[in-house]
TISE-139798 format. One record per atom (N, C-alpha, C, CB): residue in three letters; atom name; x, y, z. Coordinates in steps of 0.1 Angstrom, whole numbers, plus 5000, padded with zeros to 4 digits. Glycine has a CB too. Layout:
BEGIN
ALA:CA:X:Y:Z
...
***
This chain:
BEGIN
MET:N:6313:6049:3323
MET:CA:6301:6042:3328
MET:C:6289:6053:3329
MET:CB:6303:6036:3342
SER:N:6278:6049:3323
SER:CA:6267:6058:3322
SER:C:6259:6059:3336
SER:CB:6257:6053:3312
ASP:N:6254:6071:3339
ASP:CA:6246:6073:3351
ASP:C:6232:6066:3349
ASP:CB:6245:6088:3355
PRO:N:6227:6060:3360
PRO:CA:6213:6055:3359
PRO:C:6203:6065:3356
PRO:CB:6209:6047:3371
VAL:N:6192:6062:3348
VAL:CA:6182:6072:3345
VAL:C:6172:6070:3356
VAL:CB:6176:6070:3331
PRO:N:6167:6081:3363
PRO:CA:6157:6079:3373
PRO:C:6145:6073:3367
PRO:CB:6153:6093:3380
ALA:N:6138:6065:3375
ALA:CA:6126:6058:3370
ALA:C:6115:6068:3365
ALA:CB:6120:6049:3381
TRP:N:6113:6079:3372
TRP:CA:6103:6089:3368
TRP:C:6106:6095:3354
TRP:CB:6102:6100:3378
LEU:N:6119:6095:3351
LEU:CA:6123:6101:3338
LEU:C:6123:6090:3327
LEU:CB:6138:6107:3339
ALA:N:6127:6079:3331
ALA:CA:6128:6067:3321
ALA:C:6114:6065:3314
ALA:CB:6133:6054:3327
GLY:N:6103:6067:3323
GLY:CA:6090:6065:3318
GLY:C:6085:6076:3310
GLY:CB:6081:6063:3329
ALA:N:6091:6088:3310
ALA:CA:6088:6099:3303
ALA:C:6094:6101:3289
ALA:CB:6090:6111:3311
LEU:N:6106:6094:3288
LEU:CA:6114:6095:3276
LEU:C:6109:6085:3265
LEU:CB:6129:6093:3279
ALA:N:6104:6090:3254
ALA:CA:6099:6081:3243
ALA:C:6111:6073:3238
ALA:CB:6093:6090:3232
ALA:N:6123:6079:3238
ALA:CA:6135:6072:3234
ALA:C:6146:6076:3244
ALA:CB:6139:6075:3219
SER:N:6157:6068:3244
SER:CA:6167:6071:3254
SER:C:6180:6068:3248
SER:CB:6165:6063:3267
GLY:N:6191:6069:3256
GLY:CA:6204:6067:3252
GLY:C:6214:6066:3263
GLY:CB:6209:6078:3242
PRO:N:6227:6063:3261
PRO:CA:6236:6061:3272
PRO:C:6239:6073:3281
PRO:CB:6249:6056:3267
ALA:N:6236:6085:3276
ALA:CA:6239:6097:3284
ALA:C:6226:6102:3291
ALA:CB:6244:6109:3275
ALA:N:6215:6095:3290
ALA:CA:6202:6100:3295
ALA:C:6202:6103:3310
ALA:CB:6191:6089:3292
GLY:N:6211:6095:3317
GLY:CA:6212:6097:3332
GLY:C:6220:6110:3335
GLY:CB:6219:6085:3338
LYS:N:6226:6116:3325
LYS:CA:6234:6128:3327
LYS:C:6227:6140:3321
LYS:CB:6248:6127:3321
LEU:N:6215:6139:3316
LEU:CA:6207:6150:3311
LEU:C:6204:6161:3321
LEU:CB:6195:6145:3304
ALA:N:6202:6173:3317
ALA:CA:6199:6184:3327
ALA:C:6186:6180:3335
ALA:CB:6196:6197:3319
ILE:N:6177:6174:3329
ILE:CA:6165:6171:3336
ILE:C:6166:6160:3347
ILE:CB:6155:6167:3326
ALA:N:6176:6151:3344
ALA:CA:6179:6141:3354
ALA:C:6184:6147:3367
ALA:CB:6188:6130:3348
ARG:N:6192:6157:3365
ARG:CA:6198:6165:3377
ARG:C:6189:6174:3383
ARG:CB:6211:6172:3372
LEU:N:6180:6181:3375
LEU:CA:6172:6192:3380
LEU:C:6158:6189:3382
LEU:CB:6174:6204:3371
GLY:N:6153:6179:3375
GLY:CA:6138:6176:3376
GLY:C:6136:6166:3387
GLY:CB:6133:6171:3362
SER:N:6123:6162:3388
SER:CA:6119:6152:3398
SER:C:6105:6147:3394
SER:CB:6118:6158:3413
GLU:N:6101:6136:3400
GLU:CA:6088:6131:3398
GLU:C:6077:6142:3401
GLU:CB:6085:6118:3406
LYS:N:6079:6150:3410
LYS:CA:6070:6160:3414
LYS:C:6069:6171:3404
LYS:CB:6073:6167:3428
THR:N:6080:6175:3398
THR:CA:6080:6187:3389
THR:C:6078:6183:3374
THR:CB:6094:6194:3390
LEU:N:6080:6170:3370
LEU:CA:6078:6166:3357
LEU:C:6063:6167:3353
LEU:CB:6084:6151:3355
GLY:N:6060:6176:3344
GLY:CA:6046:6177:3339
GLY:C:6037:6183:3349
GLY:CB:6041:6164:3335
ARG:N:6042:6190:3360
ARG:CA:6034:6195:3370
ARG:C:6024:6205:3365
ARG:CB:6043:6202:3381
GLY:N:6011:6204:3369
GLY:CA:6001:6213:3365
GLY:C:5997:6211:3350
GLY:CB:6005:6227:3368
GLY:N:6001:6200:3343
GLY:CA:5999:6198:3329
GLY:C:6009:6205:3321
GLY:CB:5985:6203:3327
PHE:N:6020:6210:3326
PHE:CA:6031:6216:3319
PHE:C:6036:6206:3308
PHE:CB:6042:6221:3328
ALA:N:6036:6210:3295
ALA:CA:6040:6201:3285
ALA:C:6047:6208:3274
ALA:CB:6027:6193:3279
LEU:N:6055:6201:3266
LEU:CA:6063:6206:3255
LEU:C:6059:6198:3242
LEU:CB:6078:6206:3257
LYS:N:6057:6204:3231
LYS:CA:6055:6197:3218
LYS:C:6060:6205:3207
LYS:CB:6040:6194:3217
SER:N:6059:6198:3195
SER:CA:6063:6205:3183
SER:C:6054:6201:3172
SER:CB:6077:6201:3179
ALA:N:6051:6211:3163
ALA:CA:6044:6209:3151
ALA:C:6051:6201:3140
ALA:CB:6039:6221:3145
ALA:N:6064:6200:3142
ALA:CA:6073:6194:3132
ALA:C:6075:6179:3135
ALA:CB:6086:6201:3132
PHE:N:6073:6174:3147
PHE:CA:6074:6160:3150
PHE:C:6067:6156:3163
PHE:CB:6089:6156:3152
ARG:N:6063:6144:3164
ARG:CA:6057:6138:3176
ARG:C:6067:6133:3186
ARG:CB:6047:6127:3173
ASP:N:6064:6132:3198
ASP:CA:6074:6127:3208
ASP:C:6079:6114:3204
ASP:CB:6068:6126:3222
GLY:N:6092:6113:3203
GLY:CA:6099:6100:3199
GLY:C:6101:6098:3184
GLY:CB:6090:6089:3204
ASP:N:6095:6107:3176
ASP:CA:6096:6106:3161
ASP:C:6110:6111:3157
ASP:CB:6086:6114:3155
GLU:N:6113:6108:3144
GLU:CA:6125:6112:3138
GLU:C:6125:6127:3134
GLU:CB:6129:6103:3125
LEU:N:6136:6134:3136
LEU:CA:6137:6148:3132
LEU:C:6138:6148:3117
LEU:CB:6150:6154:3139
ASP:N:6132:6158:3111
ASP:CA:6133:6160:3097
ASP:C:6148:6166:3094
ASP:CB:6122:6170:3091
PRO:N:6154:6161:3083
PRO:CA:6167:6166:3080
PRO:C:6169:6181:3079
PRO:CB:6172:6161:3067
CYS:N:6158:6189:3077
CYS:CA:6158:6203:3077
CYS:C:6162:6210:3090
CYS:CB:6145:6209:3072
PHE:N:6163:6201:3101
PHE:CA:6167:6207:3113
PHE:C:6181:6201:3117
PHE:CB:6157:6203:3124
THR:N:6188:6195:3108
THR:CA:6200:6188:3111
THR:C:6211:6193:3101
THR:CB:6199:6173:3110
ALA:N:6223:6188:3104
ALA:CA:6236:6191:3096
ALA:C:6235:6185:3082
ALA:CB:6248:6185:3103
ASP:N:6225:6176:3080
ASP:CA:6224:6170:3066
ASP:C:6217:6179:3056
ASP:CB:6216:6157:3067
GLU:N:6212:6191:3060
GLU:CA:6206:6199:3051
GLU:C:6212:6213:3052
GLU:CB:6192:6199:3052
GLU:N:6214:6220:3040
GLU:CA:6218:6234:3040
GLU:C:6207:6242:3046
GLU:CB:6222:6239:3026
ASP:N:6212:6253:3052
ASP:CA:6203:6263:3058
ASP:C:6193:6257:3068
ASP:CB:6195:6269:3047
ALA:N:6198:6247:3075
ALA:CA:6189:6240:3086
ALA:C:6188:6250:3097
ALA:CB:6196:6227:3091
VAL:N:6176:6249:3104
VAL:CA:6172:6257:3115
VAL:C:6167:6249:3127
VAL:CB:6162:6268:3111
ALA:N:6165:6255:3138
ALA:CA:6159:6248:3149
ALA:C:6144:6246:3147
ALA:CB:6160:6257:3162
PRO:N:6138:6235:3152
PRO:CA:6124:6232:3149
PRO:C:6115:6241:3158
PRO:CB:6122:6217:3153
PRO:N:6103:6241:3154
PRO:CA:6093:6249:3161
PRO:C:6089:6242:3174
PRO:CB:6081:6252:3153
LEU:N:6087:6249:3185
LEU:CA:6083:6243:3198
LEU:C:6073:6251:3204
LEU:CB:6095:6242:3207
GLU:N:6063:6245:3211
GLU:CA:6053:6252:3218
GLU:C:6051:6245:3231
GLU:CB:6040:6253:3210
TRP:N:6046:6253:3241
TRP:CA:6044:6247:3255
TRP:C:6031:6253:3261
TRP:CB:6056:6250:3264
THR:N:6026:6245:3270
THR:CA:6014:6249:3278
THR:C:6019:6258:3289
THR:CB:6007:6237:3283
ALA:N:6009:6264:3296
ALA:CA:6013:6273:3307
ALA:C:6019:6266:3318
ALA:CB:6001:6280:3312
PRO:N:6030:6271:3324
PRO:CA:6036:6265:3336
PRO:C:6028:6268:3348
PRO:CB:6051:6271:3338
PRO:N:6032:6263:3360
PRO:CA:6024:6266:3372
PRO:C:6024:6281:3375
PRO:CB:6030:6258:3384
PRO:N:6013:6285:3381
PRO:CA:6012:6299:3385
PRO:C:6024:6304:3393
PRO:CB:6000:6302:3392
GLY:N:6029:6316:3391
GLY:CA:6041:6321:3398
GLY:C:6054:6318:3391
GLY:CB:6042:6315:3411
SER:N:6054:6310:3380
SER:CA:6067:6308:3373
SER:C:6071:6321:3366
SER:CB:6065:6297:3362
GLN:N:6083:6325:3368
GLN:CA:6088:6338:3363
GLN:C:6095:6337:3349
GLN:CB:6099:6344:3373
GLU:N:6101:6325:3346
GLU:CA:6108:6324:3334
GLU:C:6109:6310:3330
GLU:CB:6123:6330:3335
LEU:N:6111:6307:3317
LEU:CA:6113:6294:3312
LEU:C:6127:6292:3306
LEU:CB:6102:6291:3301
VAL:N:6133:6281:3307
VAL:CA:6146:6277:3302
VAL:C:6145:6265:3294
VAL:CB:6157:6276:3314
LEU:N:6151:6265:3282
LEU:CA:6151:6253:3273
LEU:C:6165:6248:3271
LEU:CB:6144:6257:3259
VAL:N:6167:6235:3273
VAL:CA:6179:6229:3271
VAL:C:6177:6217:3262
VAL:CB:6185:6224:3285
MET:N:6185:6216:3251
MET:CA:6184:6204:3242
MET:C:6197:6197:3242
MET:CB:6180:6208:3227
GLU:N:6197:6183:3245
GLU:CA:6209:6176:3247
GLU:C:6207:6163:3239
GLU:CB:6212:6173:3261
ASP:N:6219:6157:3236
ASP:CA:6219:6144:3229
ASP:C:6221:6133:3239
ASP:CB:6231:6144:3219
ALA:N:6211:6125:3242
ALA:CA:6211:6114:3252
ALA:C:6219:6103:3247
ALA:CB:6197:6110:3256
SER:N:6224:6103:3235
SER:CA:6231:6092:3229
SER:C:6246:6094:3228
SER:CB:6226:6088:3216
SER:N:6250:6107:3232
SER:CA:6264:6110:3231
SER:C:6273:6104:3241
SER:CB:6266:6125:3231
ALA:N:6286:6102:3238
ALA:CA:6295:6096:3247
ALA:C:6302:6108:3254
ALA:CB:6306:6087:3240
GLY:N:6309:6105:3265
GLY:CA:6316:6116:3272
GLY:C:6311:6118:3287
GLY:CB:6315:6129:3265
ASP:N:6317:6128:3293
ASP:CA:6313:6131:3308
ASP:C:6300:6137:3308
ASP:CB:6324:6140:3314
GLU:N:6295:6144:3298
GLU:CA:6282:6150:3298
GLU:C:6276:6149:3285
GLU:CB:6283:6165:3303
PRO:N:6263:6150:3283
PRO:CA:6257:6149:3270
PRO:C:6261:6161:3262
PRO:CB:6242:6149:3271
LEU:N:6262:6159:3249
LEU:CA:6263:6171:3239
LEU:C:6252:6180:3241
LEU:CB:6265:6166:3225
CYS:N:6255:6193:3244
CYS:CA:6244:6203:3245
CYS:C:6243:6210:3232
CYS:CB:6248:6213:3257
HIS:N:6231:6209:3226
HIS:CA:6229:6215:3213
HIS:C:6222:6229:3214
HIS:CB:6220:6206:3205
TRP:N:6215:6232:3225
TRP:CA:6209:6245:3226
TRP:C:6206:6248:3240
TRP:CB:6196:6245:3217
LEU:N:6209:6261:3244
LEU:CA:6206:6266:3258
LEU:C:6199:6279:3255
LEU:CB:6219:6269:3266
VAL:N:6186:6280:3259
VAL:CA:6178:6292:3257
VAL:C:6171:6296:3270
VAL:CB:6167:6289:3246
TRP:N:6172:6309:3273
TRP:CA:6165:6314:3285
TRP:C:6159:6328:3282
TRP:CB:6174:6314:3298
GLY:N:6152:6333:3292
GLY:CA:6146:6346:3289
GLY:C:6132:6345:3283
GLY:CB:6154:6354:3280
LEU:N:6127:6332:3283
LEU:CA:6113:6330:3278
LEU:C:6104:6333:3289
LEU:CB:6112:6316:3274
ALA:N:6093:6340:3285
ALA:CA:6083:6344:3296
ALA:C:6077:6332:3302
ALA:CB:6071:6352:3289
GLY:N:6074:6333:3315
GLY:CA:6068:6322:3323
GLY:C:6053:6320:3320
GLY:CB:6071:6325:3337
GLN:N:6050:6318:3308
GLN:CA:6036:6316:3304
GLN:C:6035:6307:3292
GLN:CB:6029:6330:3300
LYS:N:6023:6303:3287
LYS:CA:6021:6295:3275
LYS:C:6028:6303:3264
LYS:CB:6006:6293:3272
GLY:N:6035:6295:3255
GLY:CA:6042:6302:3244
GLY:C:6048:6293:3233
GLY:CB:6054:6311:3250
GLN:N:6056:6298:3225
GLN:CA:6062:6291:3214
GLN:C:6074:6297:3209
GLN:CB:6052:6289:3203
LEU:N:6082:6289:3202
LEU:CA:6093:6294:3194
LEU:C:6090:6289:3180
LEU:CB:6107:6288:3199
LEU:N:6090:6298:3171
LEU:CA:6087:6295:3157
LEU:C:6100:6288:3151
LEU:CB:6083:6307:3148
GLU:N:6098:6281:3140
GLU:CA:6109:6274:3132
GLU:C:6119:6284:3129
GLU:CB:6104:6267:3119
GLY:N:6132:6283:3134
GLY:CA:6142:6292:3131
GLY:C:6142:6304:3138
GLY:CB:6142:6295:3116
GLU:N:6133:6306:3148
GLU:CA:6132:6319:3155
GLU:C:6144:6321:3164
GLU:CB:6119:6321:3163
VAL:N:6149:6333:3165
VAL:CA:6161:6336:3174
VAL:C:6155:6339:3188
VAL:CB:6169:6348:3169
PRO:N:6158:6330:3198
PRO:CA:6153:6333:3211
PRO:C:6159:6345:3218
PRO:CB:6155:6320:3220
PRO:N:6152:6349:3230
PRO:CA:6157:6361:3237
PRO:C:6171:6360:3242
PRO:CB:6147:6364:3249
ARG:N:6175:6349:3248
ARG:CA:6189:6347:3253
ARG:C:6193:6333:3250
ARG:CB:6189:6349:3268
VAL:N:6205:6332:3244
VAL:CA:6211:6319:3240
VAL:C:6225:6318:3247
VAL:CB:6212:6318:3225
GLY:N:6227:6305:3252
GLY:CA:6240:6302:3258
GLY:C:6248:6295:3249
GLY:CB:6238:6294:3271
LYS:N:6260:6291:3253
LYS:CA:6270:6284:3245
LYS:C:6267:6269:3245
LYS:CB:6284:6287:3250
ASN:N:6266:6264:3232
ASN:CA:6264:6250:3230
ASN:C:6277:6242:3232
ASN:CB:6258:6247:3217
SER:N:6278:6230:3229
SER:CA:6290:6222:3232
SER:C:6302:6226:3223
SER:CB:6288:6206:3230
LEU:N:6298:6233:3211
LEU:CA:6308:6238:3203
LEU:C:6313:6252:3206
LEU:CB:6304:6237:3189
LYS:N:6308:6257:3217
LYS:CA:6310:6270:3222
LYS:C:6304:6281:3213
LYS:CB:6325:6273:3223
ASN:N:6294:6278:3206
ASN:CA:6287:6288:3198
ASN:C:6273:6291:3205
ASN:CB:6285:6283:3183
SER:N:6269:6303:3204
SER:CA:6256:6307:3209
SER:C:6245:6306:3199
SER:CB:6256:6322:3215
GLU:N:6242:6294:3195
GLU:CA:6232:6291:3185
GLU:C:6227:6277:3185
GLU:CB:6237:6295:3171
TRP:N:6218:6273:3177
TRP:CA:6213:6260:3175
TRP:C:6224:6251:3170
TRP:CB:6200:6259:3167
MET:N:6229:6241:3176
MET:CA:6240:6232:3171
MET:C:6233:6221:3164
MET:CB:6248:6226:3183
LEU:N:6235:6220:3150
LEU:CA:6228:6211:3142
LEU:C:6231:6196:3146
LEU:CB:6231:6213:3128
PRO:N:6221:6188:3148
PRO:CA:6224:6174:3151
PRO:C:6232:6168:3140
PRO:CB:6210:6166:3154
ALA:N:6243:6161:3143
ALA:CA:6251:6154:3132
ALA:C:6257:6142:3139
ALA:CB:6262:6164:3127
PRO:N:6249:6132:3142
PRO:CA:6255:6120:3147
PRO:C:6265:6113:3138
PRO:CB:6244:6110:3151
PRO:N:6275:6105:3143
PRO:CA:6284:6099:3133
PRO:C:6276:6090:3124
PRO:CB:6294:6091:3141
GLU:N:6281:6089:3111
GLU:CA:6273:6082:3101
GLU:C:6271:6067:3104
GLU:CB:6280:6084:3087
ASP:N:6280:6061:3112
ASP:CA:6279:6047:3114
ASP:C:6270:6044:3127
ASP:CB:6292:6041:3115
ASP:N:6267:6054:3134
ASP:CA:6259:6053:3147
ASP:C:6244:6049:3144
ASP:CB:6259:6066:3155
ASP:N:6238:6042:3153
ASP:CA:6224:6041:3152
ASP:C:6218:6055:3155
ASP:CB:6219:6029:3163
ALA:N:6205:6056:3154
ALA:CA:6198:6069:3156
ALA:C:6201:6074:3170
ALA:CB:6183:6067:3155
HIS:N:6204:6087:3171
HIS:CA:6207:6093:3184
HIS:C:6194:6099:3189
HIS:CB:6217:6104:3182
THR:N:6193:6100:3202
THR:CA:6181:6106:3208
THR:C:6183:6120:3213
THR:CB:6176:6097:3221
TYR:N:6176:6129:3209
TYR:CA:6177:6143:3212
TYR:C:6165:6146:3222
TYR:CB:6177:6153:3199
VAL:N:6169:6152:3233
VAL:CA:6159:6155:3243
VAL:C:6158:6170:3246
VAL:CB:6163:6148:3256
PHE:N:6146:6175:3242
PHE:CA:6143:6189:3245
PHE:C:6137:6190:3259
PHE:CB:6133:6195:3234
GLN:N:6143:6198:3268
GLN:CA:6139:6199:3282
GLN:C:6135:6213:3285
GLN:CB:6151:6194:3291
LEU:N:6123:6215:3290
LEU:CA:6118:6228:3293
LEU:C:6117:6230:3309
LEU:CB:6105:6231:3286
PHE:N:6122:6240:3314
PHE:CA:6122:6242:3329
PHE:C:6115:6255:3332
PHE:CB:6136:6241:3335
ALA:N:6105:6254:3341
ALA:CA:6098:6266:3346
ALA:C:6105:6270:3359
ALA:CB:6082:6264:3349
LEU:N:6108:6283:3360
LEU:CA:6116:6288:3372
LEU:C:6108:6297:3381
LEU:CB:6128:6296:3367
GLU:N:6111:6296:3394
GLU:CA:6105:6304:3404
GLU:C:6110:6318:3404
GLU:CB:6107:6299:3418
LEU:N:6123:6320:3400
LEU:CA:6129:6333:3400
LEU:C:6137:6334:3386
LEU:CB:6139:6334:3412
PRO:N:6136:6346:3380
PRO:CA:6143:6348:3367
PRO:C:6158:6346:3368
PRO:CB:6140:6361:3361
LEU:N:6165:6342:3358
LEU:CA:6179:6340:3357
LEU:C:6185:6354:3355
LEU:CB:6183:6331:3346
THR:N:6198:6356:3361
THR:CA:6205:6368:3359
THR:C:6217:6366:3351
THR:CB:6208:6374:3372
LEU:N:6218:6355:3343
LEU:CA:6229:6352:3335
LEU:C:6230:6361:3322
LEU:CB:6229:6338:3330
MET:N:6242:6364:3317
MET:CA:6244:6371:3305
MET:C:6243:6362:3294
MET:CB:6257:6380:3306
PRO:N:6239:6366:3282
PRO:CA:6239:6357:3270
PRO:C:6254:6352:3268
PRO:CB:6235:6364:3258
GLY:N:6254:6339:3263
GLY:CA:6267:6333:3261
GLY:C:6272:6324:3273
GLY:CB:6277:6344:3259
ALA:N:6264:6323:3284
ALA:CA:6268:6315:3295
ALA:C:6267:6300:3290
ALA:CB:6259:6317:3307
GLY:N:6276:6292:3296
GLY:CA:6276:6277:3291
GLY:C:6267:6269:3299
GLY:CB:6290:6271:3292
ARG:N:6267:6256:3296
ARG:CA:6258:6246:3302
ARG:C:6260:6246:3317
ARG:CB:6261:6232:3296
LYS:N:6272:6246:3321
LYS:CA:6276:6244:3336
LYS:C:6270:6256:3343
LYS:CB:6291:6244:3338
GLU:N:6271:6268:3338
GLU:CA:6266:6280:3345
GLU:C:6251:6280:3345
GLU:CB:6271:6293:3338
VAL:N:6245:6276:3334
VAL:CA:6230:6276:3334
VAL:C:6224:6266:3343
VAL:CB:6226:6273:3319
LEU:N:6229:6254:3343
LEU:CA:6225:6243:3352
LEU:C:6227:6247:3367
LEU:CB:6232:6231:3349
ALA:N:6238:6254:3370
ALA:CA:6240:6258:3384
ALA:C:6230:6268:3388
ALA:CB:6254:6263:3385
ALA:N:6226:6277:3379
ALA:CA:6216:6288:3382
ALA:C:6202:6282:3383
ALA:CB:6216:6298:3371
LEU:N:6200:6270:3377
LEU:CA:6186:6263:3378
LEU:C:6185:6256:3391
LEU:CB:6184:6254:3366
GLU:N:6196:6252:3398
GLU:CA:6195:6244:3410
GLU:C:6186:6251:3420
GLU:CB:6210:6242:3415
GLY:N:6176:6243:3425
GLY:CA:6167:6248:3436
GLY:C:6157:6258:3431
GLY:CB:6175:6255:3446
ASN:N:6156:6261:3418
ASN:CA:6148:6271:3412
ASN:C:6137:6266:3402
ASN:CB:6156:6281:3404
VAL:N:6136:6253:3400
VAL:CA:6127:6247:3391
VAL:C:6114:6244:3397
VAL:CB:6133:6234:3385
THR:N:6103:6249:3392
THR:CA:6089:6247:3396
THR:C:6083:6235:3389
THR:CB:6081:6259:3395
ALA:N:6086:6234:3376
ALA:CA:6080:6224:3367
ALA:C:6090:6221:3356
ALA:CB:6066:6228:3362
CYS:N:6089:6209:3349
CYS:CA:6097:6207:3338
CYS:C:6089:6198:3328
CYS:CB:6110:6200:3342
ALA:N:6093:6198:3316
ALA:CA:6087:6190:3305
ALA:C:6097:6185:3296
ALA:CB:6076:6198:3298
VAL:N:6095:6173:3289
VAL:CA:6104:6168:3279
VAL:C:6097:6165:3266
VAL:CB:6112:6157:3285
LEU:N:6105:6165:3256
LEU:CA:6101:6161:3242
LEU:C:6113:6154:3236
LEU:CB:6096:6173:3233
THR:N:6112:6143:3230
THR:CA:6123:6136:3224
THR:C:6121:6135:3209
THR:CB:6125:6123:3231
ALA:N:6133:6134:3202
ALA:CA:6133:6131:3188
ALA:C:6145:6123:3185
ALA:CB:6133:6145:3179
THR:N:6145:6115:3174
THR:CA:6157:6107:3171
THR:C:6162:6112:3157
THR:CB:6154:6092:3171
TYR:N:6174:6108:3155
TYR:CA:6180:6112:3141
TYR:C:6192:6103:3139
TYR:CB:6184:6127:3141
ALA:N:6193:6098:3127
ALA:CA:6204:6090:3122
ALA:C:6208:6097:3108
ALA:CB:6201:6075:3120
ARG:N:6221:6097:3106
ARG:CA:6226:6104:3093
ARG:C:6220:6096:3081
ARG:CB:6241:6104:3093
GLN:N:6217:6104:3071
GLN:CA:6212:6098:3059
GLN:C:6223:6094:3050
GLN:CB:6202:6108:3051
GLU:N:6222:6082:3044
GLU:CA:6233:6078:3035
GLU:C:6231:6086:3022
GLU:CB:6231:6062:3032
GLU:N:6243:6090:3017
GLU:CA:6243:6097:3004
GLU:C:6239:6088:2993
GLU:CB:6257:6103:3001
GLU:N:6230:6092:2984
GLU:CA:6228:6083:2972
GLU:C:6238:6085:2962
GLU:CB:6214:6086:2967
ASP:N:6243:6074:2956
ASP:CA:6252:6075:2945
ASP:C:6245:6075:2932
ASP:CB:6262:6063:2946
TRP:N:6247:6085:2924
TRP:CA:6241:6086:2911
TRP:C:6251:6081:2901
TRP:CB:6236:6100:2908
ASP:N:6248:6071:2894
ASP:CA:6257:6065:2884
ASP:C:6253:6070:2870
ASP:CB:6257:6050:2885
ASP:N:6262:6076:2864
ASP:CA:6259:6081:2850
ASP:C:6255:6070:2840
ASP:CB:6271:6088:2845
GLU:N:6260:6058:2843
GLU:CA:6256:6047:2834
GLU:C:6241:6043:2835
GLU:CB:6263:6036:2836
ASP:N:6235:6047:2846
ASP:CA:6221:6044:2847
ASP:C:6212:6055:2842
ASP:CB:6217:6042:2861
ASP:N:6218:6066:2837
ASP:CA:6210:6077:2831
ASP:C:6202:6072:2819
ASP:CB:6219:6089:2828
LEU:N:6190:6079:2817
LEU:CA:6183:6074:2806
LEU:C:6189:6080:2792
LEU:CB:6168:6080:2807
ASP:N:6188:6072:2782
ASP:CA:6194:6076:2769
ASP:C:6186:6088:2763
ASP:CB:6194:6065:2760
***
């Protein structure tokens, strides 16, 4: 059974899914901290709620993480933490595609494919961007990029998992922001030799 999505979060998600109530932001954010002081997250590669380009997914060779940029968090924020999860995944918790921390508590960006300062273990237990690869028969999955501004810096070592990172964020979030994207697997085109030109 899926957890209910808080009303303040439901209104902020351009797209949603059955695991939306289990997202990190549903647990750690609040109506007060969401977008506090104009804190916002965006990408030059897609608009909120748009489809991810295959170059950021498992459907393309040499795929990388998309570029992201954010506005300044509230004054006094010491560090930023980024969590990207699949709100459409089944299971006890959403699939975690990316855990990033060590980002300065100021306006900033991650360039396309840039290696962040600290990366935790995704759901595949790798410390890297886990390429979105929803099952081919599924409707589009919703991927939620969640950015948290912290009052105190994290003391976690690189390679920590979702459970450890979220526990370290408890009671430490001054503001948060979300950005959503969707993706469905592309059908392979069949090239028939009989249709080739003579």
